[in-house]
C-alpha positions in Angstrom: 10.7 26.3 24.5 12.6 24.7 27.0 15.9 24.5 27.5 15.9 20.6 27.1 14.2 20.7 24.2 16.9 22.7 22.2 17.9 19.4 20.5 15.1 19.7 18.2 16.3 22.8 16.8 18.4 20.6 14.5 18.9 16.9 13.0 21.5 15.2 15.0 23.9 14.4 11.6 24.2 18.1 11.2 26.1 20.5 13.0 25.6 24.1 14.1 27.8 24.9 11.0 25.3 23.2 8.4 28.2 20.7 8.1 27.7 17.1 7.8 28.4 14.8 10.8 29.0 11.4 10.0 27.6 8.6 12.0 29.8 5.7 13.8 26.8 3.3 14.9 28.3 0.9 17.4 27.1 -2.6 15.6 24.0 -4.1 17.8 23.2 -7.1 19.3 20.4 -8.8 20.8 17.1 -10.3 20.8 15.1 -7.3 18.6 18.3 -7.2 16.4 17.9 -11.2 15.9 14.7 -10.9 14.9 15.3 -7.8 12.2 17.8 -9.9 10.8 15.6 -12.8 9.8 13.1 -10.2 8.9 15.5 -8.6 6.5 16.5 -11.6 5.1 13.3 -12.7 4.0 12.4 -9.6 2.1 15.9 -9.4 0.9 15.2 -13.1 -1.0 11.9 -12.0 -1.8 13.0 -8.6 -3.3 15.9 -10.8 -5.5 13.8 -13.4 -6.1 10.9 -11.9 -7.0 11.3 -11.0 -10.9 12.0 -15.1 -11.4 8.8 -16.4 -10.1 5.4 -16.6 -12.1 2.3 -17.7 -11.4 0.0 -18.5 -13.9 3.0 -18.0 -16.6 3.1 -13.9 -15.0 5.6 -12.4 -12.8 4.9 -12.2 -9.3 5.6 -8.1 -9.9 6.2 -6.2 -12.9 5.9 -2.5 -13.3 6.4 -2.1 -17.3 5.8 1.6 -17.6 7.4 1.6 -21.2 4.8 -0.6 -22.5 1.8 0.6 -19.5 1.8 -3.2 -19.0 1.7 -3.9 -14.8 1.5 -7.2 -13.3 0.8 -7.8 -9.6 0.8 -11.4 -7.5 0.4 -13.1 -11.8 -2.5 -10.8 -12.4 -2.3 -8.2 -15.4 -3.5 -4.6 -15.0 -3.6 -2.4 -17.8 -4.1 1.7 -18.0 -7.9 0.8 -18.9 -8.0 -0.6 -14.8 -6.2 2.8 -14.1 -9.3 3.7 -11.5 -8.4 0.3 -9.7 -4.5 1.3 -9.0 -5.7 4.9 -8.1 -8.0 3.3 -4.9 -5.1 1.0 -4.3 -3.1 3.8 -3.4 -5.3 5.6 -1.6 -5.9 2.1 0.6 -1.9 2.2 0.8 -1.8 5.4 2.4 -4.5 4.9 4.7 -2.8 1.9 5.8 0.2 3.3 6.2 -1.3 6.2 8.6 -3.5 3.8 10.6 -0.3 1.7 11.0 1.6 5.1 12.2 -1.0 6.0 14.6 -0.7 2.6 15.9 2.9 1.7 15.9 4.7 4.9 14.7 7.5 4.4 12.6 7.8 0.6 12.7 7.5 0.3 8.8 10.8 1.9 8.4 12.9 0.3 10.8 11.9 -3.2 9.8 10.3 -3.3 6.6 12.0 -0.2 4.4 14.0 -1.1 1.6 16.7 1.8 2.6 17.1 0.6 6.2 17.2 -2.8 5.1 20.1 -2.4 2.7 21.5 0.0 4.9 21.8 -1.4 8.0 21.5 -5.4 7.1 23.8 -5.1 4.1 26.1 -2.2 3.8 26.7 -1.3 7.4 27.4 -5.2 8.1 30.1 -5.0 5.2 31.7 -2.1 7.0 31.8 -3.9 9.9 33.3 -7.2 8.5 35.8 -4.7 6.7 37.1 -2.5 9.0 35.8 -3.3 12.2 33.3 -1.9 14.9 32.4 1.7 15.6 36.0 2.9 17.4 38.0 0.6 14.4 36.2 2.7 12.1 37.0 5.9 13.7 40.3 5.4 14.2 40.7 4.2 10.4 38.9 7.7 9.3 41.1 9.9 11.4 44.3 7.6 10.0 46.8 8.7 7.0 46.3 6.6 4.2 48.4 3.7 4.7 48.6 0.7 2.8 45.7 -1.4 5.0 43.5 1.9 5.0 43.6 1.9 0.5 43.0 -1.9 0.7 40.1 -2.0 2.8 38.4 1.3 1.2 39.1 0.0 -2.6 37.8 -3.9 -0.9 34.6 -2.0 0.5 34.3 0.8 -1.8 34.2 -2.0 -4.7 31.6 -4.5 -3.0 29.3 -1.6 -2.5 29.5 -0.6 -6.0 29.0 -3.9 -6.9 26.0 -4.7 -4.6 24.7 -1.5 -6.1 24.7 -2.6 -9.4 22.8 -6.2 -8.4 20.2 -4.1 -7.0 19.9 -1.5 -10.5 19.8 -4.9 -12.1 17.0 -6.2 -9.7 15.0 -3.2 -9.9 15.3 -3.4 -13.7 14.0 -6.7 -13.9 11.0 -5.5 -12.2 10.5 -3.0 -15.0 10.7 -5.3 -18.3 11.4 -8.4 -17.1 14.2 -10.6 -16.7 13.8 -12.8 -19.8 14.4 -9.2 -21.3 17.1 -8.1 -19.2 19.2 -11.8 -19.7 18.4 -11.1 -23.6 19.8 -7.4 -22.9 22.6 -8.7 -21.1 23.8 -11.5 -23.3 22.9 -9.3 -26.5 25.7 -6.9 -27.7 26.2 -4.2 -25.9 26.4 -1.5 -28.5 22.8 -2.5 -29.4 21.3 -1.4 -25.9 23.5 1.6 -25.1 20.3 3.3 -23.7 19.6 0.6 -21.7 23.3 0.2 -20.4 23.9 4.1 -19.4 20.6 3.8 -17.7 22.2 0.5 -15.7 25.2 2.8 -14.8 23.3 6.0 -13.7 20.7 3.9 -11.4 24.1 2.1 -10.0 25.8 5.3 -9.1 22.9 6.7 -7.4 22.4 3.5 -5.4 25.9 3.5 -4.3 25.9 7.3 -3.5 22.9 6.8 -1.5 24.5 3.9 0.9 27.7 4.9 0.9 27.6 8.3 1.2 24.1 9.8 1.8 22.9 7.1 4.3 21.1 8.3 7.1 20.2 11.3 5.6 17.7 10.0 3.0 15.5 9.1 6.2 16.2 12.8 7.8 16.1 15.1 4.7 14.9 13.3 2.1 11.8 11.2 3.0 8.6 12.4 4.3 7.3 10.1 6.7 9.6 11.4 9.3 8.2 14.4 9.2 4.6 13.2 9.3 5.3 11.8 12.6 4.6 15.1 14.2 0.7 14.7 12.5 0.1 11.3 12.9 1.4 10.0 16.0 0.0 11.7 19.9 0.7 10.3 23.1 -1.3 7.1 22.8 0.7 5.7 19.6 3.6 2.7 20.6 6.6 4.0 19.9 10.3 3.0 20.9 10.4 5.2 24.0 12.5 5.9 26.8 10.4 5.4 30.6 11.6 8.9 32.1 9.5 8.2 34.9 11.6 5.6 35.2 15.2 6.5 34.4 15.4 10.1 36.1 17.6 11.4 37.8 20.1 9.5 35.2 23.5 9.1 37.0 26.6 6.7 36.4 25.8 3.2 37.8 28.1 2.3 41.5 28.5 -1.1 42.8 26.9 -1.3 45.6 24.5 1.6 45.8 21.1 1.9 46.7 20.2 4.2 44.0 16.3 4.4 44.9 17.6 6.1 48.5 20.2 8.7 47.0 17.2 9.7 44.4 18.8 8.1 41.4 16.6 6.5 38.9 17.7 3.8 36.4 19.5 5.2 33.7 23.1 4.5 34.2 24.0 7.2 31.6 26.3 4.8 29.9 25.2 6.2 26.2 24.9 2.7 24.7 21.7 3.7 23.2 23.1 6.6 21.7 26.2 4.7 20.4 24.0 2.3 18.5 21.7 4.8 16.9 22.2 4.6 13.0 20.7 7.9 13.2 22.5 9.5 15.7 20.1 10.4 18.2 19.5 9.9 22.0 16.4 8.6 22.6 16.3 9.4 26.2 15.3 13.0 24.7 11.5 11.4 23.6 10.4 10.8 20.1 12.6 12.3 17.2 11.6 13.2 13.5 15.6 10.9 13.0 13.9 7.8 15.0 13.3 4.9 12.5 12.4 2.5 15.9 15.0 0.0 14.4 15.2 -0.9 18.2 19.1 -1.1 18.6 18.7 1.1 21.7 16.0 -1.3 23.1 19.0 -3.8 22.7 21.5 -2.0 24.5 20.0 -0.9 27.2 18.6 -4.4 27.7 22.1 -5.6 28.2 23.4 -2.7 30.0 20.3 -3.5 32.8 21.2 -6.8 32.7 24.5 -6.2 33.7 24.2 -4.2 36.0 21.4 -6.7 37.7 18.7 -3.6 36.9 15.3 -4.7 35.5 15.2 -4.4 31.6 12.6 -2.6 29.4 13.8 1.0 30.4 14.0 1.4 26.7 10.7 0.0 25.3 8.0 -0.4 22.9 5.2 1.7 24.7 2.9 5.2 24.3 4.1 8.3 26.3 0.4 7.8 27.6 1.1 4.3 28.6 4.7 5.7 30.8 3.0 8.6 32.3 0.3 6.7 33.6 2.0 3.0 33.5 -0.9 1.7 31.5 -1.8 -0.9 28.9 -1.6 0.0 24.9 -5.1 0.3 24.4 -6.7 0.6 20.6 -7.9 4.1 20.3 -11.6 5.5 19.2 -9.2 7.4 16.2 -7.2 4.1 15.1 -11.0 2.3 15.0 -12.5 5.5 13.0 -9.2 5.1 10.3 -10.0 1.3 10.4 -13.5 1.6 9.6 -12.7 3.8 6.8 -9.8 1.4 5.3 -12.0 -1.4 5.7 -14.6 0.1 3.7 -12.0 0.9 1.0 -10.7 -2.6 0.9 -14.1 -4.1 0.6 -14.8 -2.0 -2.2 -11.4 -2.6 -4.2 -12.0 -6.4 -3.7 -15.3 -5.8 -5.4 -14.2 -4.0 -7.9 -10.6 -6.8 -8.3 -13.6 -9.6 -8.3 -15.9 -7.6 -10.9 -12.6 -6.7 -13.1 -12.9 -8.3 -16.4 -10.1 -9.7 -18.7 -11.2 -8.5 -21.7 -12.1 -4.3 -22.2 -14.1 -3.2 -25.8 -15.0 0.5 -26.7 -16.9 1.1 -29.8 -16.9 5.2 -30.2 -19.0 6.6 -33.7 -15.5 7.7 -35.8 -15.1 11.7 -35.4 -16.4 13.7 -38.1 -18.7 11.4 -39.1 -22.4 11.3 -39.3 -25.0 8.8 -41.3 -24.7 7.9 -45.3 -26.8 6.3 -47.8 -24.9 3.4 -48.6 -27.7 2.4 -51.4 -31.5 3.3 -51.8 -33.1 3.3 -48.4 -30.0 1.8 -46.7 -28.2 4.2 -44.1 -24.7 3.5 -42.1 -22.4 4.7 -39.6 -19.0 4.0 -39.5 -17.5 3.0 -35.9 -14.2 2.7 -34.3 -13.7 -0.3 -32.1 -10.8 -1.1 -29.1 -10.4 -4.2 -28.0 -7.5 -5.2 -25.2 -7.1 -8.7 -24.2 -5.5 -9.4 -20.4 -5.1 -12.8 -20.5 -2.5 -15.4 -22.0 -4.7 -16.5 -24.5 -5.3 -15.5 -28.2 -9.1 -14.8 -29.4 -10.6 -14.5 -32.1 -13.2 -11.7 -32.5 -16.8 -11.4 -33.6 -18.9 -8.5 -33.6 -22.8 -9.0 -33.5 -25.9 -6.9 -33.2 -27.9 -8.1 -30.6 -30.2 -5.3 -29.8 -31.5 -3.3 -32.7 -32.6 -3.9 -36.1 -29.4 -3.7 -38.7 -26.4 -5.3 -40.4 -22.7 -5.0 -39.5 -19.9 -4.8 -41.8 -16.2 -4.7 -40.6 -13.7 -2.7 -42.4 -10.7 -4.8 -43.1 -9.3 -7.8 -41.8 -11.2 -10.2 -39.2 -10.6 -9.3 -35.4 -7.9 -11.7 -34.1 -6.9 -10.6 -30.6 -3.1 -11.8 -29.8 -2.7 -12.6 -26.1 -1.7 -9.7 -23.9 -2.6 -7.9 -26.9 -4.4 -4.7 -28.2 -6.2 -4.1 -31.4 -7.9 -1.3 -33.7 -10.3 -1.7 -36.2 -13.4 0.1 -37.8 -16.8 -1.4 -38.9 -20.0 -0.1 -40.4 -23.7 -0.8 -39.0 -26.1 -0.7 -41.8 -29.4 0.0 -41.7 -33.0 0.1 -43.8 -35.1 2.7 -43.7 -38.0 0.8 -42.7 -36.2 -0.1 -39.5 -35.7 3.4 -38.6 -38.2 4.2 -35.8 -36.2 8.1 -34.6 -33.3 10.6 -35.3 -31.6 8.7 -32.8 -31.3 4.6 -33.0 -30.0 2.7 -29.6 -28.4 -0.4 -30.2 -26.4 -2.7 -28.3 -23.3 -4.7 -29.3 -22.1 -8.0 -28.5 -18.3 -9.3 -28.7 -18.0 -13.0 -29.0 -15.1 -14.9 -29.3 -15.4 -18.6 -30.4 -19.2 -18.4 -30.0 -19.0 -17.0 -26.6 -20.2 -13.5 -25.1 -17.6 -12.0 -23.5 -18.6 -8.5 -23.6 -21.5 -5.8 -24.7 -21.1 -2.3 -25.6 -24.0 -0.3 -26.0 -23.6 3.0 -28.8 -25.9 4.5 -31.0 -26.8 5.4 -34.7 -27.7 8.7 -36.1 -30.3 8.7 -39.2 -31.4 11.6 -41.3 -34.9 12.8 -40.3 -37.5 11.0 -42.1 
């Protein structure tokens, strides 16, 4: 390995002895940072308001694992729709793959909740209370004075409060905001399990954003390590123009840098100072880089300040920098897009063809036929009905193909809104209507005289 690539042997936040290197990034500012703030605030508003937004009486998003009920954009999904979820996950993974191949780790820096909360909420609170990076470094090294104790308590208290809000918001996405408000207003002793869960999740979020921080991106999250597989020299990433920038040297006013064989990089280290993961982008694409663009803003500011052209660090591909060419959609991206489009088409077709009602009819296990009276035979069946709508449905079962009679075992069927019901019924067939050993039948499920589902089954008869 080249000595200049030795930085790839370890991550920037851990020293040679394996000890944590605490990062104090400089407060960023600039064009891209302002755009990131706008995107982040919009996503934060959507996240915290999401549980309370309803479409057709249903929440925008609900992932109720306990009751096996899932709502996406007001549409209710049940375990019977597992195949759609499986295809949806495949589509999502493929989309992430295509997006990464084309645009690098842009998702991490601009959309990922970890980055948004860390950089746009917790880090900004830190800047507000403790000051910029130099003030934070001095405070960390200073003895425990009254000022340091006050700032530490204020910061950590706000961190815990926001972590508590995040934990409750995520809980609202699981159980719904109405149930959450009921738990909050009810006696805490009636919800010990829920209270403990909130404390645990609050603590986890607090530790992630106050202690673990960028280590989530470099140690826990597998996405950064996938870059080596997904990215190539044609991928669009945050990149340093090594051709224009090298050889780097300090800036001297009035000097002709070209005449003395100096590149445009003035070696000011501002790109390193603002990096939230502590890397030097001039070393090239690294797993720690989340494409947050803080280094672009810092470099552009310095280039403008010394009168050099901006864009020394920019969104570009390695091939684009080396060949001075523009970014192009490659055949690799087009191939992935073709597969993605195909899968999206299949998923849309499945969603459009998805029924709001599910019916399963199976012959009761361990039973065959029974002669209920002279010349009349019966089979017993189990029926399971699932209502995915918000309307109550009275149910009637009729035989629509085949000779025979249906008799319910138990009360009449009424399917509650978003409910599930199980029951039993018998099919009776006269001996004179039995043409063979097995008879294929088709059962119609009706609600208010409207056929809503057809189910095929079979009837076992004696050998006559």
